[in-house]
C-alpha positions as CSV (number, residue, x, y, z in Angstrom):
1,M,0.0,0.0,0.0
2,D,1.2,3.5,-0.9
3,P,1.7,5.4,2.4
4,D,0.7,8.6,0.6
5,R,-2.8,7.3,-0.1
6,I,-3.6,6.6,3.6
7,P,-5.9,9.2,5.1
8,R,-4.1,11.6,7.4
9,D,-7.0,12.6,9.6
10,R,-7.4,9.4,11.6
11,P,-5.2,6.8,13.5
12,V,-3.8,3.9,11.6
13,L,-3.7,0.4,12.9
14,I,-1.3,-2.2,11.4
15,A,-1.5,-5.9,12.3
16,G,0.3,-8.8,10.8
17,P,2.3,-11.9,11.6
18,T,5.9,-11.8,12.8
19,A,8.5,-10.8,10.2
20,S,5.8,-9.6,7.7
21,G,7.1,-6.0,7.5
22,K,4.7,-4.2,9.8
23,S,7.3,-1.8,11.3
24,A,8.7,-0.8,7.9
25,L,5.2,0.1,6.8
26,A,4.4,2.1,9.9
27,A,7.6,4.1,9.5
28,A,6.8,4.8,5.9
29,I,3.4,6.1,6.8
30,V,4.7,8.4,9.5
31,R,7.5,9.6,7.2
32,A,5.0,10.4,4.5
33,G,2.3,12.0,6.6
34,E,3.8,12.8,10.0
35,G,2.6,11.2,13.2
36,I,4.1,8.8,15.7
37,V,4.9,5.1,15.6
38,V,3.2,3.4,18.6
39,N,4.0,-0.2,19.7
40,A,1.4,-2.8,20.0
41,D,3.7,-5.8,20.5
42,A,3.7,-7.4,24.0
43,L,7.4,-8.2,24.0
44,Q,8.7,-5.0,22.4
45,V,7.6,-3.1,25.6
46,Y,10.5,-4.6,27.6
47,D,13.7,-2.8,28.0
48,G,15.9,-5.9,28.0
49,W,15.1,-6.8,24.4
50,R,15.7,-4.9,21.2
51,T,17.4,-7.2,18.7
52,L,15.6,-10.5,19.6
53,T,12.1,-8.8,19.4
54,A,13.0,-6.7,16.3
55,R,12.3,-3.5,18.1
56,P,13.2,-0.4,16.1
57,S,16.8,0.4,16.3
58,A,18.1,3.5,18.3
59,E,18.7,5.2,14.9
60,E,15.2,4.5,13.7
61,E,13.7,5.8,17.0
62,A,15.8,8.9,16.6
63,E,14.6,9.5,13.1
64,L,10.9,9.4,13.8
65,P,8.7,9.8,16.9
66,H,8.1,6.4,18.6
67,A,6.2,5.5,21.8
68,L,5.7,2.5,24.1
69,F,8.9,0.7,23.0
70,G,11.3,-0.6,25.6
71,H,9.7,1.4,28.4
72,V,9.0,-1.5,30.8
73,G,11.5,-3.2,33.1
74,M,12.0,-7.0,32.7
75,D,10.8,-7.6,36.2
76,Q,7.7,-5.4,36.0
77,P,4.2,-6.8,35.5
78,Y,2.6,-5.5,32.3
79,S,-0.7,-6.4,30.7
80,V,-3.0,-5.2,28.0
81,G,-4.7,-3.0,30.6
82,H,-1.3,-1.3,31.4
83,W,-0.9,-0.8,27.6
84,L,-4.3,0.8,27.1
85,R,-3.6,3.2,30.0
86,D,-0.2,4.1,28.5
87,L,-1.8,4.5,25.1
88,A,-4.7,6.8,26.1
89,P,-2.7,10.1,26.4
90,I,-1.1,9.4,23.0
91,L,-4.5,9.0,21.3
92,S,-5.4,12.5,22.5
93,G,-2.0,14.0,21.7
94,P,-1.0,16.2,18.8
95,L,0.5,13.5,16.6
96,R,-1.5,11.0,14.6
97,P,-0.8,7.5,16.1
98,V,0.3,4.7,13.7
99,I,-0.2,1.7,16.0
100,V,1.7,-1.4,14.9
101,G,2.2,-4.8,16.3
102,G,1.4,-8.5,16.2
103,T,-0.3,-8.9,19.5
104,G,-3.9,-9.4,18.5
105,L,-5.2,-9.1,22.1
106,Y,-3.8,-5.5,22.3
107,L,-5.5,-4.5,19.1
108,S,-8.8,-6.2,19.9
109,A,-8.9,-4.6,23.4
110,L,-8.2,-1.2,21.8
111,T,-11.0,-1.5,19.2
112,E,-13.5,-3.7,21.0
113,G,-13.0,-2.9,24.6
114,L,-11.4,-4.6,27.6
115,A,-13.1,-6.2,30.6
116,E,-12.1,-4.6,33.8
117,I,-10.8,-7.6,35.6
118,P,-9.2,-7.4,39.1
119,A,-5.4,-8.0,39.3
120,T,-4.3,-11.5,40.0
121,P,-2.8,-12.0,43.5
122,P,0.9,-13.2,43.4
123,A,0.1,-16.4,45.3
124,I,-2.4,-17.4,42.6
125,R,0.1,-16.6,39.8
126,E,2.7,-18.8,41.5
127,E,0.1,-21.6,41.8
128,A,-0.7,-21.3,38.1
129,D,3.0,-21.2,37.1
130,A,3.5,-24.6,38.6
131,L,0.6,-26.3,36.7
132,P,0.9,-27.9,33.3
133,L,-1.0,-26.4,30.4
134,D,-3.4,-29.4,30.2
135,T,-4.4,-29.0,33.8
136,L,-5.1,-25.3,33.4
137,L,-7.3,-26.0,30.3
138,A,-9.2,-28.7,32.0
139,D,-10.2,-26.4,34.9
140,L,-11.7,-23.7,32.6
141,D,-15.4,-23.4,31.7
142,P,-16.3,-24.5,28.2
143,A,-17.2,-21.0,26.9
144,T,-13.8,-19.6,28.0
145,R,-11.9,-22.6,26.8
146,S,-13.4,-22.6,23.3
147,A,-12.6,-18.9,22.8
148,L,-8.9,-19.3,23.6
149,D,-5.8,-20.3,21.5
150,Q,-5.3,-23.4,23.6
151,R,-1.6,-23.7,22.7
152,N,-0.9,-20.2,24.0
153,R,0.3,-20.8,27.6
154,A,0.1,-17.1,28.6
155,R,-3.6,-16.7,27.5
156,V,-4.7,-20.0,29.0
157,Q,-2.9,-19.2,32.3
158,R,-4.5,-15.7,32.4
159,A,-8.0,-17.2,32.0
160,W,-7.2,-19.8,34.8
161,E,-5.9,-17.1,37.1
162,V,-9.0,-14.9,36.6
163,Q,-11.3,-17.8,37.3
164,R,-9.3,-18.9,40.4
165,A,-9.0,-15.3,41.8
166,T,-12.5,-14.0,41.2
167,G,-14.6,-17.2,41.1
168,R,-16.0,-16.0,37.8
169,P,-15.0,-17.3,34.3
170,L,-13.1,-15.0,32.0
171,A,-15.9,-15.3,29.4
172,A,-18.4,-13.8,31.9
173,W,-16.1,-10.9,32.6
174,Q,-15.7,-10.3,28.9
175,A,-19.4,-10.2,28.4
176,D,-19.4,-7.1,30.6
177,T,-16.8,-5.3,28.4
178,P,-17.1,-1.5,28.4
179,P,-16.9,0.6,25.2
180,P,-13.5,0.6,23.3
181,L,-10.9,3.3,23.7
182,L,-10.7,3.6,19.9
183,P,-13.6,2.1,17.8
184,L,-12.4,0.4,14.7
185,S,-14.7,2.7,12.6
186,E,-12.6,5.7,13.6
187,T,-9.3,4.2,12.3
188,T,-7.7,3.0,9.1
189,P,-7.1,-0.7,10.0
190,L,-4.6,-2.6,7.9
191,V,-3.8,-6.3,8.3
192,L,-0.9,-7.8,6.4
193,R,-1.6,-11.2,4.8
194,P,1.7,-12.7,3.5
195,E,2.0,-15.8,1.4
196,V,3.3,-18.6,3.7
197,P,6.5,-19.6,1.7
198,W,7.5,-16.0,1.5
199,L,6.9,-15.4,5.2
200,N,8.7,-18.6,6.3
201,T,11.8,-17.5,4.3
202,R,11.6,-14.0,5.9
203,I,11.4,-15.6,9.4
204,E,14.5,-17.7,8.8
205,Q,16.5,-14.8,7.3
206,R,15.5,-12.4,10.1
207,F,16.5,-14.8,12.9
208,D,19.9,-15.2,11.2
209,L,20.2,-11.4,11.0
210,M,19.3,-11.2,14.7
211,L,22.1,-13.5,15.5
212,A,24.5,-11.5,13.4
213,Q,23.4,-8.3,15.2
214,G,24.0,-9.6,18.7
215,A,20.9,-11.4,19.9
216,L,23.0,-14.0,21.7
217,D,24.8,-11.3,23.6
218,E,21.5,-9.7,24.5
219,A,20.3,-13.0,25.9
220,R,23.6,-13.6,27.7
221,A,23.3,-10.2,29.5
222,L,19.9,-11.3,30.9
223,L,21.0,-14.7,32.2
224,P,21.5,-13.4,35.8
225,V,17.9,-12.2,36.1
226,W,16.2,-14.8,33.9
227,R,12.8,-16.0,35.0
228,A,11.4,-18.4,32.4
229,E,7.9,-18.1,33.7
230,A,7.8,-14.3,33.4
231,P,6.1,-12.8,30.3
232,A,9.2,-10.7,29.6
233,F,11.3,-13.9,28.9
234,R,8.8,-15.4,26.4
235,A,10.3,-13.7,23.4
236,L,10.6,-15.9,20.3
237,G,14.0,-17.6,20.4
238,A,14.8,-16.6,23.9
239,E,14.5,-20.0,25.6
240,E,16.5,-21.6,22.7
241,L,19.3,-19.1,23.0
242,R,19.4,-19.6,26.8
243,A,19.6,-23.3,26.3
244,H,22.7,-22.8,24.1
245,L,24.3,-20.4,26.5
246,L,23.8,-22.9,29.3
247,G,25.6,-25.6,27.2
248,N,22.4,-27.6,26.5
249,L,22.1,-27.0,22.8
250,P,24.6,-26.3,19.9
251,L,23.9,-22.9,18.4
252,S,22.8,-24.4,15.1
253,E,20.1,-26.5,16.8
254,A,19.0,-23.5,18.9
255,R,18.7,-21.5,15.8
256,D,16.7,-24.1,14.0
257,R,14.3,-24.6,17.0
258,A,13.8,-20.8,17.2
259,V,13.0,-20.6,13.5
260,T,10.5,-23.5,13.9
261,A,8.9,-21.9,16.9
262,S,8.6,-18.5,15.1
263,R,6.9,-20.1,12.1
264,A,4.4,-21.9,14.4
265,Y,3.7,-18.6,16.1
266,A,3.2,-16.9,12.8
267,K,0.7,-19.6,11.8
268,R,-1.3,-19.0,15.0
269,Q,-1.2,-15.2,14.3
270,R,-2.6,-15.7,10.8
271,T,-5.4,-17.9,12.1
272,W,-6.3,-15.3,14.8
273,F,-6.2,-12.4,12.3
274,R,-8.4,-14.3,9.8
275,S,-11.0,-15.1,12.5
276,R,-11.0,-11.7,14.3
277,M,-10.1,-9.1,11.6
278,G,-12.6,-9.6,8.8
279,A,-13.4,-5.9,8.9
280,W,-9.8,-4.8,8.5
281,I,-8.3,-3.8,5.1
282,P,-6.2,-6.8,3.9
283,I,-2.8,-6.2,2.3
284,T,-1.6,-9.3,0.4
285,L,2.2,-9.9,0.4
286,P,4.5,-10.2,-1.4
């Protein structure tokens, strides 16, 4: 899509699977029509990752206005509710937001609303961390379970924690969702739909580039504070690189496993976008 043809009087939303070129498109739109690039990726918020999460470089952030990138400590809790609160003043600011990311939950909460669920007590989170995925799923009510990506540990565990902490299923909380912060009708919503072979090649090439640019050193620097169960350490490829640094995997195998995991994640993203973003403007790639 030609960035010059995108209306300049409303926010732009850009969704798409990992490695599909979302960030480059967002930068091109801001460069062509002014505005600010706003992060909607749940891992790019953390300050410990830049290379491994494909966060914009320091040079890219200096060239154009950016927001909500790398502003959260690795040990800080951060949820979609935190993100919406951080985003609210940007939406009312002087620069047109171009909101870009692959975290579908962030974008759906923004445009469809977010249920106001109480925070999970630490003791319940610790209890959930110790349970296998199958146990968490089995404890959920059918309505909540059927609406989840059942392979996404973070989403399943969140639903379990809500039910355990409040005595009320997540689906019931979601039924009481308030109006959205930014209705879809007030935006230009774009969703990238790449061809699978093209995207798989891009994923492989990008991970090799991440390694060349220092992703292994980035992971090594975080080893002293690593908490595998914490959301900040669930970046694609993080656990594989840690396994290599601890002497449990050769780098070539860690690389191959990370690429495989990234392709599987991209497949889940594509499925989610197809089911939830039918009203968005599709951009077919390549």
